[in-house]
C-alpha positions as CSV (number, residue, x, y, z in Angstrom):
1,M,-20.4,11.7,-12.8
2,S,-19.9,15.4,-12.6
3,S,-16.6,16.9,-11.5
4,D,-18.0,18.0,-8.2
5,D,-19.5,14.5,-7.6
6,F,-16.2,13.0,-8.5
7,V,-14.2,15.2,-6.1
8,K,-16.7,14.7,-3.4
9,R,-16.2,10.8,-3.8
10,Y,-12.5,10.7,-4.3
11,G,-11.2,13.9,-2.9
12,G,-10.3,12.3,0.5
13,I,-8.3,9.5,-1.0
14,Y,-5.2,11.5,-0.5
15,E,-5.3,13.1,3.0
16,H,-6.7,16.6,2.9
17,S,-5.7,16.9,-0.7
18,P,-8.6,17.0,-3.1
19,W,-6.4,18.6,-5.8
20,V,-5.4,15.1,-6.5
21,A,-8.9,14.0,-7.5
22,E,-9.4,17.4,-9.4
23,G,-6.3,16.8,-11.4
24,V,-7.3,13.2,-12.3
25,K,-11.0,13.8,-13.3
26,S,-10.2,15.6,-16.5
27,L,-8.0,12.6,-17.7
28,L,-11.0,10.1,-17.4
29,E,-13.4,9.3,-20.0
30,Q,-15.5,6.9,-18.1
31,S,-17.6,8.1,-15.1
32,D,-17.0,5.1,-12.9
33,P,-13.2,4.3,-13.3
34,D,-11.5,1.1,-12.6
35,T,-9.8,1.1,-9.3
36,E,-6.3,0.3,-10.6
37,L,-6.6,2.9,-13.3
38,L,-7.7,5.5,-10.9
39,A,-4.9,4.6,-8.4
40,S,-2.4,4.9,-11.0
41,L,-3.6,8.2,-12.4
42,M,-3.8,9.7,-8.9
43,A,-0.3,8.4,-8.1
44,D,1.1,10.0,-11.4
45,C,-0.6,13.3,-10.5
46,V,1.1,13.3,-7.2
47,D,4.5,12.1,-8.6
48,N,4.4,14.9,-11.2
49,A,3.4,17.7,-8.8
50,A,5.9,20.2,-7.6
51,V,8.1,19.2,-4.7
52,D,6.4,21.9,-2.5
53,T,3.1,20.5,-3.3
54,Q,4.2,17.0,-2.6
55,L,5.7,18.2,0.8
56,E,2.3,19.8,1.6
57,L,0.7,16.5,1.0
58,I,3.1,14.7,3.2
59,R,2.4,17.3,5.9
60,A,-1.4,16.9,5.6
61,H,-1.1,13.5,7.2
62,P,-1.5,13.1,11.1
63,D,1.1,11.8,13.4
64,L,0.6,8.0,14.3
65,A,-0.9,7.6,17.7
66,G,-0.5,11.3,18.1
67,K,-2.5,14.3,19.6
68,A,-5.0,14.4,16.8
69,Q,-6.1,10.8,17.4
70,V,-6.4,11.4,21.1
71,A,-8.5,14.5,20.4
72,G,-10.7,12.7,18.0
73,A,-9.5,15.0,15.2
74,L,-8.5,12.5,12.4
75,T,-10.3,12.0,9.2
76,A,-12.7,9.0,9.2
77,D,-10.1,7.1,7.1
78,S,-7.3,7.9,9.2
79,T,-9.2,6.9,12.4
80,E,-10.0,3.5,10.9
81,E,-6.5,2.8,9.6
82,Q,-4.9,3.7,12.9
83,S,-7.6,1.6,14.8
84,R,-7.1,-1.5,12.5
85,A,-3.3,-1.3,13.5
86,G,-4.4,-1.1,17.2
87,L,-2.9,2.4,17.7
88,D,-6.0,3.4,19.5
89,Q,-5.1,0.7,22.2
90,C,-1.5,1.6,22.9
91,T,-0.2,0.9,26.4
92,A,1.2,4.0,28.2
93,D,4.8,2.8,27.3
94,E,3.8,2.4,23.7
95,F,2.1,5.7,23.5
96,E,5.3,7.4,24.9
97,K,7.3,5.7,22.3
98,F,5.2,6.9,19.6
99,Q,5.4,10.4,20.9
100,S,9.0,10.3,21.2
101,L,9.5,8.8,17.7
102,N,7.0,11.3,16.3
103,T,9.1,14.1,17.7
104,A,12.4,12.8,16.7
105,Y,11.2,12.2,13.2
106,K,9.7,15.5,12.7
107,Q,12.8,17.3,14.1
108,K,15.0,15.4,11.7
109,F,12.8,15.5,8.4
110,N,10.2,18.4,9.1
111,F,7.4,16.2,8.2
112,P,5.5,13.4,9.8
113,F,6.3,9.7,9.7
114,I,4.1,8.2,7.0
115,M,3.3,4.4,6.9
116,A,0.3,2.6,5.3
117,V,-0.6,1.0,8.7
118,R,-3.9,-0.7,7.8
119,E,-2.3,-4.1,7.6
120,S,0.3,-3.7,10.3
121,N,0.4,-3.9,14.1
122,R,1.8,-1.5,16.8
123,S,5.0,-3.5,17.1
124,E,5.8,-3.5,13.3
125,I,5.1,0.2,13.1
126,L,7.4,1.1,16.0
127,E,10.1,-1.1,14.4
128,A,9.8,0.6,11.1
129,F,9.6,4.1,12.7
130,A,12.9,3.5,14.5
131,S,14.5,2.0,11.4
132,R,13.5,4.8,9.0
133,L,14.9,7.4,11.4
134,D,18.3,6.3,10.1
135,N,17.5,7.3,6.4
136,D,18.6,10.5,4.8
137,Y,15.9,13.3,3.9
138,N,15.6,12.3,0.2
139,T,15.2,8.5,1.0
140,E,12.5,9.3,3.5
141,F,10.7,12.0,1.3
142,E,10.5,9.3,-1.4
143,T,9.4,6.6,1.1
144,A,6.7,8.9,2.4
145,L,5.3,9.4,-1.0
146,Q,5.3,5.6,-1.7
147,E,3.5,4.9,1.6
148,I,0.9,7.6,0.6
149,H,0.3,5.9,-2.6
150,K,-0.2,2.5,-0.6
151,I,-2.7,4.2,1.7
152,A,-4.6,5.6,-1.3
153,R,-4.8,2.3,-3.0
154,L,-6.1,0.8,0.3
155,R,-8.6,3.6,0.5
156,L,-9.8,3.1,-3.0
157,S,-10.2,-0.6,-2.6
158,A,-12.2,-0.1,0.6
159,L,-14.3,2.4,-1.2
160,E,-14.9,-0.1,-4.0
161,N,-15.7,-2.8,-1.6
162,S,-18.2,-0.6,0.3
163,Q,-20.4,-0.3,-2.8
């Protein structure tokens, strides 16, 4: 698989961050890599990136049940993930809670709340949201990166299963 085809196929695994796929392609000898190997290499690429680059990656993620979702401006993957968690079916009260938590979280950490929501429901997400607001910046930065890696693994698995 050419580098362009590889990036076209895997460039969206990390939200709006094709640099991860670009950084991994040169490390692969096989054209159709094993999902676990690819997930591991991509995670290593992110983990070894500069802190500013990691922060850009975190900030590339949309708010959960946020304005981008309402406006239909999410990536296809984010739309599906938030939909599976029922975030497109929030009651008015739940939607207000998400907006309030999104605002409080961003004010405290200066990046959006990140959670691999594909296998969660609205109540679990709201609970995690409120709980993680008590964390310090470094803990939450690392948690965001770990959640992004979970999202990437789920996206890779979904891509593998769709073939």
